[in-house]
C-alpha positions in Angstrom: -122.2 37.3 -26.9 -121.7 39.3 -23.8 -118.0 38.6 -23.6 -117.4 39.9 -27.1 -119.2 43.1 -26.3 -116.9 43.7 -23.4 -113.8 43.0 -25.3 -114.9 45.5 -27.9 -115.5 48.1 -25.3 -112.0 47.8 -23.9 -110.4 48.1 -27.2 -112.5 51.2 -27.9 -111.6 52.8 -24.6 -108.0 52.2 -25.2 -107.9 53.7 -28.7 -109.7 56.8 -27.5 -107.0 57.3 -25.0 -104.3 56.7 -27.7 -106.1 59.1 -30.0 -106.1 61.8 -27.4 -102.4 61.3 -26.9 -101.8 61.5 -30.7 -103.9 64.6 -31.0 -101.9 66.2 -28.2 -98.7 65.2 -29.9 -99.8 66.6 -33.2 -100.6 69.9 -31.5 -97.2 70.2 -29.9 -95.5 69.1 -33.1 -96.5 72.3 -34.8 -95.5 74.6 -32.0 -92.5 77.0 -32.0 -89.8 76.8 -29.4 -91.3 79.8 -27.6 -94.7 78.1 -27.5 -93.2 74.9 -26.2 -91.4 76.9 -23.4 -94.7 78.6 -22.5 -96.4 75.2 -22.4 -93.7 74.0 -19.9 -94.1 77.1 -17.8 -97.9 77.0 -17.7 -98.0 73.3 -17.1 -99.8 72.3 -20.3 -96.8 70.4 -21.6 -95.0 67.7 -19.6 -92.5 64.9 -20.1 -95.0 62.9 -22.0 -94.9 65.3 -24.9 -91.1 65.5 -25.2 -91.2 63.3 -28.3 -93.7 65.6 -30.0 -91.7 68.7 -30.7 -88.5 69.2 -32.7 -85.4 67.7 -31.1 -83.7 70.9 -32.3 -85.4 72.6 -29.4 -83.1 70.7 -27.0 -80.2 72.8 -28.2 -81.8 75.7 -26.4 -80.6 76.1 -22.8 -83.6 78.2 -21.9 -85.9 75.2 -22.6 -83.8 73.0 -20.4 -84.0 75.5 -17.5 -87.7 75.9 -18.0 -88.2 72.1 -17.7 -86.0 71.9 -14.6 -87.8 74.9 -13.1 -91.1 73.2 -13.7 -89.6 70.2 -11.8 -89.8 67.8 -14.7 -87.9 64.6 -14.2 -84.2 65.6 -14.3 -83.1 62.4 -16.0 -85.6 62.7 -18.8 -84.6 66.3 -19.3 -80.9 65.5 -19.4 -81.5 62.6 -21.7 -83.1 64.9 -24.2 -80.5 67.6 -24.1 -78.4 67.7 -27.3 -75.0 66.1 -26.7 -72.9 69.1 -27.7 -74.3 71.1 -24.8 -72.7 68.7 -22.4 -69.3 69.9 -23.8 -70.2 73.5 -22.9 -68.8 74.3 -19.5 -71.3 77.2 -18.8 -74.2 74.9 -19.6 -72.8 72.0 -17.5 -72.3 74.3 -14.5 -75.8 75.6 -15.0 -77.2 72.1 -15.0 -75.3 71.4 -11.8 -76.8 74.3 -10.0 -78.1 73.4 -6.6 -81.4 75.2 -7.3 -82.4 72.3 -9.6 -80.9 69.8 -7.3 -82.2 70.9 -4.0 -85.7 69.4 -4.2 -84.0 66.2 -5.4 -82.1 65.6 -2.2 -84.8 63.1 -1.4 -84.2 59.5 -0.5 -85.8 58.4 -3.8 -83.4 60.5 -5.8 -80.4 59.2 -4.0 -81.5 55.6 -4.7 -81.6 56.3 -8.4 -77.8 56.4 -8.6 -78.1 59.5 -10.7 -74.8 60.6 -12.1 -74.0 63.8 -13.8 -70.9 62.2 -15.3 -73.2 60.0 -17.4 -74.0 63.1 -19.3 -71.0 65.4 -19.1 -68.5 65.2 -21.9 -65.2 63.6 -21.3 -63.3 66.9 -21.8 -65.0 68.4 -18.7 -64.8 65.5 -16.3 -61.4 66.6 -15.0 -62.3 70.3 -14.9 -61.8 71.8 -11.5 -64.9 73.9 -11.5 -67.0 71.0 -12.6 -65.5 68.8 -9.9 -66.1 71.4 -7.2 -69.7 71.9 -8.4 -70.2 68.2 -8.0 -68.6 68.1 -4.6 -70.9 70.9 -3.5 -73.9 68.9 -4.6 -72.6 65.8 -2.8 -72.2 67.9 0.4 -75.8 69.0 0.0 -76.9 65.4 -0.1 -75.0 64.4 3.0 -75.7 67.5 5.1 
């Protein structure tokens, strides 16, 4: 009998955790873009809630910058950004700004084989400004 009790307890504990996550998701699902940005800024929203709010919000550059400023995982952020933004040169150069990159010149980051070109649209991969921005970041890494 004791074993069964224990098993039940574990299931219960797990579902409570899941429930909490769902509640949190539901909360964010109803929020506006501005509220989501505020959540990122004040730390009440992190990468775990990215799936909760509208994917439309990822068209908004200011959300992207807010997430990067809050030091969210850069790959997760970039994976959520709407594809068409990666055709936009201004956005791409903004995303390649060393102020987002600087804390990431850590060994762990270099080991990740992170590549901006995995995200940037073909049409910009030959662009001189984009290439020089990339070189600048590579120099940061090696200096």
